[in-house]
C-alpha positions as CSV (number, residue, x, y, z in Angstrom):
1,M,-163.2,-92.6,181.0
2,N,-162.4,-96.1,179.7
3,S,-164.0,-98.4,182.2
4,R,-161.2,-100.9,181.7
5,M,-158.5,-98.3,182.6
6,I,-156.2,-99.3,185.4
7,L,-156.4,-96.5,188.0
8,A,-153.2,-95.1,189.5
9,P,-152.8,-95.6,193.3
10,I,-153.1,-92.5,195.5
11,V,-150.0,-92.0,197.6
12,L,-150.5,-89.7,200.6
13,F,-147.6,-88.4,202.7
14,V,-148.5,-87.4,206.3
15,Y,-146.7,-86.3,209.4
16,N,-148.3,-84.7,212.5
17,R,-151.3,-82.7,211.3
18,P,-154.5,-84.8,212.2
19,W,-157.0,-82.1,211.3
20,H,-155.4,-81.3,207.9
21,T,-155.2,-85.0,207.1
22,Q,-158.8,-85.5,208.0
23,Q,-159.8,-82.8,205.5
24,T,-157.7,-84.3,202.8
25,I,-159.2,-87.8,203.3
26,A,-162.7,-86.5,203.5
27,A,-162.3,-84.7,200.2
28,L,-160.8,-87.8,198.5
29,Q,-163.7,-90.0,199.8
30,K,-166.1,-87.7,197.9
31,N,-164.3,-88.5,194.6
32,Q,-166.2,-90.6,192.1
33,L,-163.3,-93.0,191.7
34,A,-162.4,-93.4,195.4
35,L,-164.0,-96.8,195.8
36,E,-162.1,-98.1,192.8
37,S,-158.7,-96.6,193.9
38,E,-156.0,-97.9,196.2
39,L,-154.8,-95.5,198.9
40,I,-151.2,-95.9,200.2
41,I,-150.3,-93.7,203.2
42,F,-146.8,-93.0,204.3
43,S,-146.7,-91.8,208.0
44,D,-143.3,-90.4,208.9
45,G,-141.9,-90.9,212.4
46,A,-141.8,-88.2,215.1
47,K,-138.9,-85.7,215.5
48,T,-139.7,-84.8,219.0
49,D,-141.8,-85.9,222.0
50,T,-144.2,-83.0,221.2
51,D,-144.7,-84.3,217.7
52,S,-145.3,-87.8,219.1
53,T,-148.6,-86.8,220.7
54,K,-150.0,-85.5,217.5
55,L,-148.5,-88.4,215.6
56,L,-150.3,-90.9,217.8
57,E,-153.6,-89.0,217.2
58,L,-153.0,-89.0,213.5
59,R,-152.2,-92.7,213.3
60,S,-155.2,-93.6,215.3
61,F,-157.3,-91.7,212.7
62,L,-155.6,-93.4,209.8
63,K,-156.8,-96.8,211.1
64,T,-160.4,-95.7,210.8
65,I,-160.3,-94.7,207.1
66,T,-162.7,-96.4,204.8
67,G,-164.1,-95.7,201.3
68,F,-161.3,-96.9,199.1
69,K,-160.6,-100.2,197.2
70,K,-157.6,-101.0,199.4
71,I,-155.8,-99.0,202.1
72,T,-152.2,-99.6,203.0
73,I,-150.5,-97.6,205.9
74,I,-146.7,-97.5,206.2
75,E,-145.7,-96.2,209.6
76,R,-142.1,-95.1,209.7
77,K,-140.4,-95.8,213.0
78,T,-138.0,-92.9,212.6
79,N,-138.3,-89.5,211.1
80,L,-137.1,-89.4,207.5
81,G,-138.1,-85.8,206.9
82,L,-140.4,-84.8,204.1
83,A,-137.9,-85.0,201.2
84,N,-136.6,-88.4,202.1
85,S,-140.0,-89.7,202.9
86,I,-141.4,-88.7,199.5
87,I,-138.3,-89.7,197.5
88,T,-138.0,-93.2,199.0
89,G,-141.8,-93.8,199.3
90,L,-142.6,-92.7,195.8
91,T,-139.7,-94.7,194.3
92,E,-141.0,-97.8,196.0
93,I,-144.6,-97.4,194.8
94,V,-144.0,-96.2,191.3
95,N,-141.6,-99.1,190.7
96,Q,-144.5,-101.4,191.6
97,Y,-147.4,-99.6,190.0
98,E,-145.8,-97.7,187.0
99,K,-147.9,-94.6,187.8
100,V,-148.9,-92.7,190.9
101,I,-151.1,-89.8,192.1
102,V,-149.3,-87.9,194.9
103,L,-150.8,-85.8,197.7
104,E,-149.5,-84.3,201.0
105,D,-151.6,-83.9,204.1
106,D,-152.7,-80.3,203.3
107,I,-154.0,-80.7,199.8
108,V,-157.8,-80.9,199.6
109,A,-159.0,-82.3,196.3
110,S,-162.2,-81.5,194.5
111,K,-164.6,-84.4,193.7
112,G,-163.4,-84.6,190.1
113,F,-159.7,-84.8,191.1
114,L,-159.2,-88.5,190.6
115,K,-161.0,-88.4,187.3
116,Y,-158.8,-85.6,186.0
117,M,-155.6,-87.2,187.2
118,N,-156.4,-90.7,185.8
119,E,-157.6,-89.4,182.5
120,A,-154.5,-87.2,182.0
121,L,-152.2,-90.1,183.0
122,N,-153.9,-92.2,180.4
123,L,-154.0,-89.5,177.7
124,Y,-150.3,-88.7,177.9
125,Y,-149.0,-92.2,178.8
126,N,-147.0,-92.6,175.6
127,E,-145.9,-89.0,175.3
128,S,-142.3,-89.1,176.4
129,Q,-142.0,-85.3,176.7
130,V,-144.8,-85.2,179.4
131,G,-143.4,-86.1,182.8
132,C,-145.9,-84.7,185.3
133,I,-149.6,-83.9,185.8
134,H,-150.4,-81.0,188.2
135,A,-153.7,-80.0,189.9
136,W,-153.1,-76.5,191.2
137,N,-152.8,-73.1,189.6
138,Y,-152.9,-69.4,190.6
139,E,-156.1,-67.4,190.2
140,L,-155.4,-66.1,186.7
141,H,-157.5,-64.3,184.0
142,L,-158.7,-66.7,181.4
143,S,-160.1,-64.3,178.8
144,T,-157.2,-64.9,176.3
145,Y,-157.0,-68.7,176.7
146,N,-159.7,-71.3,175.8
147,E,-158.2,-74.6,176.8
148,S,-158.7,-76.2,180.3
149,T,-155.0,-77.2,180.5
150,F,-151.6,-76.0,179.4
151,F,-147.9,-77.1,179.6
152,L,-144.9,-75.7,181.4
153,R,-141.4,-77.1,181.2
154,G,-140.4,-78.9,184.4
155,A,-142.6,-80.3,187.2
156,D,-144.8,-79.2,190.1
157,C,-145.9,-80.4,193.5
158,W,-149.3,-79.4,194.9
159,G,-151.4,-82.4,194.0
160,W,-149.6,-84.2,191.1
161,A,-149.1,-87.4,189.3
162,T,-146.4,-89.1,187.2
163,W,-145.2,-92.3,185.6
164,K,-142.2,-94.5,186.3
165,R,-140.5,-93.4,183.1
166,A,-140.5,-89.8,184.3
167,W,-139.7,-90.4,188.0
168,D,-136.7,-92.4,186.8
169,E,-135.3,-89.1,185.6
170,F,-135.3,-87.6,189.1
171,N,-131.8,-86.6,190.2
172,P,-131.4,-85.9,193.9
173,D,-128.0,-84.2,193.4
174,G,-128.8,-80.5,193.4
175,K,-125.2,-79.6,192.5
176,K,-125.3,-81.6,189.3
177,L,-128.7,-80.1,188.4
178,L,-127.5,-76.5,188.9
179,K,-124.3,-77.2,186.9
180,A,-126.4,-78.4,184.0
181,I,-128.6,-75.3,184.1
182,E,-125.7,-72.9,184.3
183,T,-123.5,-74.7,181.8
184,N,-126.3,-74.5,179.2
185,N,-127.2,-70.9,180.2
186,L,-130.8,-71.9,181.1
187,E,-131.2,-69.7,184.2
188,Y,-133.7,-67.4,182.5
189,E,-135.9,-70.2,181.2
190,F,-135.6,-72.2,184.4
191,N,-136.9,-69.1,186.2
192,R,-139.8,-69.0,183.8
193,K,-138.5,-65.8,182.1
194,N,-137.5,-64.4,185.5
195,T,-141.0,-64.5,187.0
196,H,-140.0,-67.2,189.6
197,Y,-137.0,-67.8,191.9
198,F,-136.1,-71.4,191.1
199,V,-132.3,-70.9,190.7
200,E,-132.2,-69.3,194.1
201,M,-134.2,-72.1,195.6
202,L,-132.0,-74.8,194.0
203,K,-128.9,-73.0,195.4
204,N,-130.5,-72.8,198.8
205,Q,-131.1,-76.6,198.7
206,I,-127.5,-77.2,197.8
207,E,-126.4,-74.9,200.7
208,G,-128.7,-76.8,203.2
209,K,-131.0,-73.8,203.7
210,N,-133.9,-76.0,202.6
211,D,-134.3,-79.7,202.0
212,S,-136.6,-79.4,199.0
213,W,-137.3,-82.5,196.9
214,A,-139.7,-80.4,194.8
215,I,-137.1,-78.0,193.4
216,R,-135.0,-81.0,192.4
217,W,-137.9,-82.7,190.8
218,H,-138.7,-79.5,188.8
219,A,-135.1,-79.2,187.8
220,S,-134.7,-82.8,186.9
221,L,-137.6,-82.7,184.3
222,F,-136.6,-79.2,183.1
223,I,-133.1,-80.4,182.2
224,K,-134.5,-83.4,180.3
225,N,-136.8,-81.0,178.4
226,M,-139.9,-82.6,179.8
227,Y,-143.2,-80.8,180.6
228,C,-145.9,-80.8,183.2
229,L,-149.6,-80.5,182.4
230,H,-151.3,-77.8,184.4
231,P,-155.0,-76.9,184.8
232,T,-156.0,-73.4,183.9
233,R,-158.2,-73.5,187.1
234,P,-157.1,-75.5,190.1
235,I,-158.9,-78.7,191.1
236,V,-157.3,-78.8,194.6
237,K,-156.9,-76.4,197.4
238,N,-153.9,-76.0,199.8
239,I,-155.1,-75.7,203.4
240,G,-151.6,-75.8,204.9
241,L,-150.6,-72.2,204.5
242,D,-151.6,-71.6,208.2
243,N,-148.2,-71.9,209.9
244,S,-149.1,-75.5,210.9
245,G,-146.5,-77.2,208.8
246,F,-142.7,-77.3,209.1
247,H,-142.1,-76.1,205.5
248,C,-145.1,-73.6,205.1
249,G,-145.6,-70.4,206.9
250,E,-148.8,-68.4,207.2
251,L,-150.2,-66.9,204.0
252,Y,-153.6,-65.9,202.7
253,L,-154.2,-67.0,199.2
254,I,-157.3,-66.8,197.0
255,Q,-158.1,-70.3,195.9
256,N,-161.3,-71.2,194.0
257,P,-160.9,-74.8,192.8
258,V,-163.3,-76.2,190.2
259,D,-165.2,-79.5,190.7
260,F,-164.3,-81.1,187.4
261,I,-161.9,-80.5,184.5
262,E,-162.7,-81.8,181.0
263,I,-159.4,-82.4,179.2
264,R,-158.4,-83.1,175.6
265,E,-155.0,-83.7,174.2
266,I,-153.1,-80.5,173.4
267,R,-149.7,-79.7,171.9
268,V,-146.7,-80.2,174.3
269,K,-145.1,-76.7,174.4
270,E,-144.3,-73.9,176.8
271,S,-147.4,-71.9,177.5
272,D,-147.2,-68.2,176.4
273,W,-150.6,-67.6,178.0
274,F,-149.4,-68.6,181.5
275,I,-146.3,-66.4,181.4
276,E,-148.3,-63.3,180.3
277,A,-151.2,-64.0,182.7
278,Y,-148.8,-64.5,185.6
279,K,-146.9,-61.3,184.7
280,E,-150.3,-59.5,185.0
281,L,-150.9,-61.1,188.4
282,I,-147.5,-59.8,189.5
283,K,-148.2,-56.4,188.1
284,G,-151.5,-56.2,189.9
285,S,-149.8,-57.3,193.2
286,V,-147.1,-54.6,192.9
287,H,-149.6,-51.9,192.2
288,L,-152.1,-52.9,194.8
289,S,-149.8,-53.2,197.8
290,K,-146.3,-54.1,198.9
291,T,-147.7,-56.5,201.4
292,K,-149.6,-58.5,198.8
293,W,-146.5,-58.6,196.5
294,Q,-144.4,-59.9,199.4
295,R,-147.0,-62.6,200.0
296,L,-147.0,-63.6,196.4
297,K,-143.2,-63.9,196.4
298,S,-143.5,-66.0,199.6
299,L,-146.0,-68.3,197.9
300,I,-143.7,-68.9,195.0
301,K,-140.9,-70.0,197.3
302,Q,-143.2,-72.1,199.4
303,L,-144.4,-74.0,196.3
304,Y,-141.0,-75.6,195.9
305,Q,-139.1,-75.5,199.2
306,Q,-140.9,-78.6,200.6
């Protein structure tokens, strides 16, 4: 990494899960670039009196954090909800810093996470078709693919990064996004060749069945024909699939993140490997057990209904 590179700030969104937040912070502190990185934490306000108790415990912990170049804590007096908290907070920070690395309180990063994110942000800085860097992936077979990264059209949300030029394309209006997809007959491609349920999730957001910022972020970049860089192996782990969060239920998921990812510039195009490897994952899930298949479907939905 270029020693003169300006590192992106880490923006962390938290609510009322002290234990999860502690794991997230502890993992970040082990990163090689933590001491050179700014950490900005948005702490949303409480919804209920019950939430207030955990929120006070969480905010007490936040004040003890060390190990970063600079730490800024923004405590919301009222509850904005996850979607509004992320949209308003991220807009504020990306307008100031031009690029950001984004985490929620249940994403535990490997020690090479900040290196990967900053290198990728720098590598694709001037590539207008690239709008997002992602850190998580399913446990897929790699025998037919040799690169450490690949591209998919759209965006993602479990440990990610972006630039102002891409976040400026974010459209919070789900109805307009859906209309653009349907008018151009893009449902099949938006659903990743019908392996995912993104149209359904976007419709649910419009109908108020979820308040997902993530599905709107994905749709916004997809419509603009922009791509997200994904790792073939995850470099983060989600520890929030334990029924502790408002938006995530309980789900067992095999996650074996790597410590480091060495990246090089690759062509920006939809990955054929991912679609085929993911179809094999689905096939295996169907054949092994209905329960495992239902869990996989549940995971897909949880990825984007935050």
